[in-house]
C-alpha positions in Angstrom: -0.4 -0.1 0.2 2.9 2.4 0.3 3.8 1.8 -3.0 0.0 3.4 -4.0 0.4 5.9 -2.0 3.9 7.0 -3.4 2.4 6.3 -7.0 -0.7 8.8 -6.3 1.7 11.2 -6.2 3.8 11.2 -7.7 1.1 10.8 -10.4 -0.8 14.1 -8.8 2.6 16.5 -8.9 3.0 15.3 -12.6 -0.6 15.6 -14.0 -0.7 19.6 -12.3 2.3 20.6 -13.6 -0.2 21.7 -16.8 -2.1 24.3 -14.7 1.4 25.1 -13.2 2.2 26.8 -17.1 -1.5 27.3 -18.7 -2.8 29.3 -15.2 -1.5 32.8 -14.2 -2.6 35.2 -12.2 -4.5 38.5 -14.0 -5.4 42.0 -12.1 -9.2 41.8 -13.2 -11.1 44.7 -14.9 -12.7 46.4 -12.4 -12.2 50.0 -10.0 -11.4 47.7 -6.5 -8.2 45.6 -6.3 -9.3 41.9 -7.7 -7.0 38.9 -8.9 -7.8 36.0 -10.5 -6.3 32.3 -12.0 -6.7 33.0 -15.3 -5.9 31.3 -18.9 -7.0 34.2 -21.0 -3.9 35.1 -23.1 -2.6 31.3 -23.6 -3.9 29.6 -26.5 -3.5 30.7 -29.6 -6.4 28.0 -31.1 -9.5 26.7 -29.5 -8.3 23.4 -30.2 -5.5 23.2 -27.2 -8.3 24.8 -25.1 -10.6 22.2 -25.6 -7.7 19.6 -25.5 -7.0 21.0 -22.2 -10.1 21.3 -20.9 -11.3 17.9 -21.9 -7.8 15.9 -20.9 -8.3 17.8 -17.1 -11.9 15.9 -17.3 -10.8 12.6 -18.1 -7.5 12.9 -15.4 -9.5 14.9 -13.0 -12.9 13.5 -12.6 -13.6 10.1 -15.1 -10.1 8.4 -14.6 -10.7 8.7 -10.6 -14.7 7.8 -10.8 -13.6 4.3 -13.1 -10.8 3.4 -10.3 -13.1 4.2 -7.6 -15.7 2.1 -9.2 -14.3 -1.0 -9.9 -12.1 -1.1 -6.2 -15.8 -0.7 -5.0 -16.8 -3.6 -7.1 -13.7 -5.7 -6.6 -14.9 -5.2 -2.7 -18.3 -6.6 -3.2 -17.2 -9.9 -5.1 -14.8 -10.4 -2.8 -17.3 -10.5 0.5 -20.1 -12.4 -1.4 -17.3 -14.9 -2.7 -16.5 -15.2 0.9 -20.0 -15.3 1.7 -19.3 -19.0 -0.2 -16.5 -20.4 1.6 -17.5 -20.2 4.6 -21.0 -21.8 4.5 -21.9 -21.7 8.4 -23.4 -25.6 9.6 -26.7 -24.2 11.3 -26.7 -25.9 14.5 -27.5 -24.4 17.9 -25.6 -25.1 21.2 -28.5 -24.8 23.6 -29.5 -21.1 23.6 -25.6 -20.0 22.0 -24.5 -19.3 18.7 -21.8 -21.5 17.1 -18.9 -19.8 16.3 -20.1 -20.3 12.1 -23.4 -18.4 12.9 -21.1 -15.6 14.4 -18.8 -15.9 11.6 -21.9 -15.8 9.2 -23.3 -12.4 11.2 -20.2 -10.6 10.1 -19.8 -11.7 6.6 -23.3 -10.5 6.4 -22.5 -6.8 7.8 -19.5 -6.0 6.1 -21.4 -7.4 2.9 -24.2 -4.7 4.5 -21.6 -1.8 4.5 -20.1 -2.6 1.9 -23.5 -1.9 0.0 -24.4 0.8 1.5 
């Protein structure tokens, strides 16, 4: 997991470099003192701005969304498969639950948490 954190940080730094190049701070066209980050005057063609916006959308929203959805689906699948592995032998000893019943209840709770 440490490697994945390092990879995430390195990718974040690399993918944020274009923003450091494209954006600049400029004084707003108002009477009062107002500064803002703008891209005005950076692009020479309209398609360049569209390409930058599209790539930003892909790398900042769509790709993380795909990663999150795939990890959640993987988690739900793993929990569903572990239920089959830990099929309890349902038996009661007087008023006490057997360890298999407790294991089954834990798996059901984990499954419900992941579905939520």
